[in-house]
N, C-alpha and C positions, 0 to 999 in steps of 0.2 A: 620765110619763116611760116610754119605752118601753125595754126590755132587750133585746138582741139576743145569741144564742148562734150559733155557726157550728159545722158539723160536716161534714168532707169525707171520704169514704170511699176516694177515688181509685180506685173500681171494686173495693174489696176487701169482703167480705160481713162485716158487723159481728157477725152470729150465729157466724162462725168466725174472724175476726181479732181480735187482743185489743187492737190499737193501743197496745202498751206496757204494758198491764195484764197480769196473771199470767192470767187467763181472760177471755174475751169477756165473758162474763155481768157480771163485775166492771165493765168498762168501761159497758156499758147500765145497770147500777144506779146508777153515778155519774151517768149521764146522767138518769136519773130523779129521784135525789135532788136534783140541781142544778135542775132544771126546777119541780119541786115546791116546793122552798125558795123560788126566785125569783118562784112565784105567789103565795106567802104575803104578799108585800111588794110586788109590782108587778102592774097589772092587764094590762099588755102586755108580754109575753115573745115575741118573734119568734125563728124558726129560719131562718137560711139555710144550705143544705145542697145536696147533688146527689140525683139520683134515688134513688141506693141509700140514701142518709140518711132520705129522705122515706118510701121503702117500709118501712123498718124503725120510725123513731121516730114517723112520723104514722100511717101506714097500718095497720102491725101492733100497735105498742104503744099507740098513740091518746094521744100526749103532748098535755097540755092548753096548747097554745100559742095566741097570737094574732098576727095574724089567721089564721083558718081558711079555707082556700081548697080548694076541689075536693073 
């Protein structure tokens, strides 16, 4: 089964914008916990995001998502 997560930044920087959380760090920590928890139970966890989300979650934080591209 493939699990899909979506993250749209609308051009906001996730390192500066909290997206409803008290601090941006809490938002990113929740993403990390969610991704790692899903990977414990499923082999395929895919992320659909915009370029800013990819820059942070994939390129910078190296989230263990599937499939890996680029």
